N, C-alpha and C positions, 0 to 999 in steps of 0.2 A: 503491499500501500503505501511505504512510503519512496517508493523508486520512480517518482516524475521528477519532469522537470518545466520550466517555463519554455512553450514551444512557440518560436516565434516565422518558423514557414515550415510548410509540409511538402514532401518530394513525392510526385505524381510517377507511378512507374506500371500503372495498367498497360496488358498486353506486350510489356518487355520481356518475355520470357519467347518471342516469336520475329527475332532481329531479323529475322530476311524477309518477314512479312511486313515490317516497317511504312514502305514506300508503297507497298498496294493500300495498307489501310490507310495513306497519307492522300492519296491520288483517288481511291475511291471517297473521302470523309469530304474530301474539297470538292469534288463534283458533286456531291449530293447539295454540299452547302451553297452552290454559286445556283443548284436550280428551286433551294429553298425561296431563295432570295429574290430571285426574279420572279418564280413562279408565284410565291405571297404578293409581292412588290405589284406585278404587274393586276392580281383581282384586285388589291386595295385601289389601285388606280381605275380601272375599271367602274366600280361600285360607286368611287366619286364623281368620276366625270358622266355617267349615264343616269340618268333623273330615274329610268325604270327600275333601277337596284335600289334605288331608295326607300327600302321598305325592312322592318324588323327582321327579315329570314337573314338580306346581306348584310345590315348592320350588324348581324351578330357573325356572321360569315368574317367579315372586316376584321372584327374584334381578336378572331381568331387565327386570322394570317398575319396580323399585328402582334399577336403573341406570338406566333411559332415563328416569326422572325427574330424577334427580343430571345427568344427561349435559345435557339439554337447560336442564336451571337453570344450569349451569357457562358457555352459549354466548348463548342464546336474549334475555335482558335486554339483555345488551351490545348486540345485532343492533334491539332495540327500541329502544335509546336512541340509535344510533346513524342508523338509520332517522328520526329524531324532526330529528337534529340534522345530518343526514348525512354526520357523520364523529363521530368519538370518542375523545378523549383517555384513554389508559389506563396507569398505571404502569408499569414495567419489571417491577414485583415482581408487579402483579396480570396482567400478561399471561404471565408464568412460570406462576403458580398456573393462570389460565385453561388454559393447554397441558398441565400437568404433568397438571389433571384432567381435561380433554376428552380428551386423546390415552389416557390410561390407562383411560379409562371405556369408549373405544373397542376397544382391546387387549383389555382383559376381555370385552368383548363377542363377539369374534373367538371367542375360547377356548369360553368360555359356549356358543356354539350350537354347535360340535363335542362338548361335553362331553352336551347335551341330545338331541343325533343318537345317540350312544352310546346312553344313555337309552330312545330309542324303540328300537333295535337289540335290548337285550338282553330289552325287554315284549314284542317281536314276536318275534322269534325264539327266546327262551328265557323262553316266559311261567309255565312251571312253575319254573324257577328264580330269578325278578326279586325276590322278594322277599329272597331268600339272596344275591344279587349285588348288586344293589342297594341294600346294607342302611346305615342311618343314617352309620353311621362314613365309610363310603366316598362316599355320594352329598355329605356337608357339605365332606367334604376334598374334594372333585372342585370343591366351588364354590370352597372356599379358596381353592385354588391356581389357580385362574382367577383371581383379582382379585389374586392376588399375582404373578403371571408378567404380567400385565397392566399393573401399576404398576412393575413393576420394571424393565420394556423400554422405559416412557415417562420413568420418572425419567431412565435412562440419556440417550434422544434430548435430552430438556428440557435437562439439564445441558451435554451435548454441543453443543447450537445457544448457548442463552444465555451461553456464557463466551467466543465468538467475539467479536471486536472488529464493530461496524457502521458502514458506510460512510455519515457526516454524515446522510444523511437518514434519519428514524423515522418514515417514511408505510407503512403498511402496505397495501396494496393489496386487503386483503380483508373480512370482514365480522366475523372473528374473529383469534384470535392462533393463526393456522394454521402448524405448522411450516413447511410450505413455502415460505408467504407471505414467512417471516421468514428465511429461508436466502437469499431473492433480496435480502435487504439487509447480506447479511456480507460485508465485503473482505478475506477471507481464506480457504485451501484447506479448500473443504468435503469431500475426497474420500472422507474417515474418518465424515464424517456419513452421503455417501450411500450408503458402504458398509455401515454398519450400517443404514441404513434399510433398505437393499434385502433384507440380511440378516433383518432383524424382519417384511418384508411376506411373506418366503416363512414366516417361524416361523408367524405370526399368520394369514394370509391364505390362501396354499397349501396349507399343510400340513394346517388344519383343513378346507378346501373339499375336499380331498381323502379326509380322512376321514370326512366327511360323505357324500359320493359312495361310497365303499367302503359304508358303514355301509346307506346306502338303497337300493345293487345288491339286497344279501342281505335288506331289509326288504322290496322288492317282492319277490322270490322268495317270502318266507315269506309274504306275503298272497295272492298268486296260488293258492298250496297250500292256503288256508284253504276250507274245502266250504261253509261257511254264507255267505249273501249278506251277511247284518246283521251278522257277522263282520268281512266285508272292508270293510263301509261303514264302520264305527265303525274300524278300522286306517287305512281311507284318513285318514279325516276327523281323528285327531287328527296321522298325520304332516303329511296338505297344509299343514295352519297352520301347522306350524314350518318346513316347506318353502317353504313364499310368504315369510315372512321371512327365511330365509335366502339366499333371491333378491334380496330388496330391499336387505338387508343388505350383503352382499357385492359385490352388480353395482356400489353406487355407492362402494363402497371398492374396488373393485379400478379401477375408471377412474378415481379419484382419485390413487392411490398407485403406480400401477403402466401406466398409459397410457404410450406415446411422450410425449419431449418436444416432436416436431413437431408434434404435437396441443393442445400447451397453450394453452388461450387464458384469458383474465381472468375471462372473463363464463362459459363454461361449469366453470370450478372452482368461482364462487362458487354458481353455480344447481344444482351436484350437490351442495355443500357445504350447503347451504339443506334438501334433499333426504335427506341423509345424517341431519343433525342435528337434523330437527322429523317430516320427512315418516314416516320409517319407524317412530320411536319413537310418533306417534300414531297408525299401523295395528296394530302390534304386537296392543294390545288388544283392538282391535275384530276382528281376523283370530282370534284365540284364542277370543272369546266369540262370534263370531259362529258357527264352527265347530266350538263343542264344547258336546254336550250337558251334560257334567257340571258347566261354568261356567253357562250359563243355568237348570238345574235350582237351583246355590248360590245364584243371583241372587233367583230365585224364593223362597225358604227365607227368603232374608234378608229381603224384602222383606214377607212374609206375617208374618213375623216382629215386623216393624218395626208395621206398621198394627195389627196386632193389640193391640199396648202402647200405640199412639198411642189406639187405642179405649178402652182400657182408664184 
């Protein structure tokens, strides 16, 4: 218990056991990061420029794209530097900031996806009252509280972790300053941290997932009652995009934070962390663009306007 010292920096060494694959990891991660920045930025720009996309659904989608840009920008540059050097020194404050930012954004996305499911539920199950229920005040408050709740929980988790004493070693066997990896270096009782993390996982993972599941039961029931085949197809296309994102995000998050400890392996954690932190944000704009007619039309409109101005 007495073998601990004040830690001023941490050393990230995740995936360093594969030196021959570092360049491969670097190239793949860099390509994904560029796609994330371009895809999500284009989606935000389209939502801002096209008045037809000024609806609650696309407001939430714009929030999701902005969140993905911020999340990946808080973690991927660190990964890239680590892949180049095979290990990376990061200050205690830098590690703390990275943890609270990335954890806060991850928590926010959990709530935001549930909010988006509610929006789809109202749009399909109560279409005539949609504009009344999902008014501007309500959907802006829902988005704001998603961010507030996510960061409140992340801040508490980060503070509870970083005030603990660390046992001599400052080597973080992970690709980012991930909370579970840092807790392994603590030489003190972490039962409070585990309890809070369990409660937070229930609030941010299981409860939103249950709400999404219930919403989609009602949504599916309403879609099957639509007489028009075209109407059913349109409803399925908007919902299937959101459902695909939910499965990708919650699947990796549940595996990371709620799997049994007996299955805890370092490599699987790091690979899932990369999937959770890079692949899902990369796929989000692609999924919504390919499966959404309105986004495609907005893209054509913006491109035609650009080329018309360029010719002039």
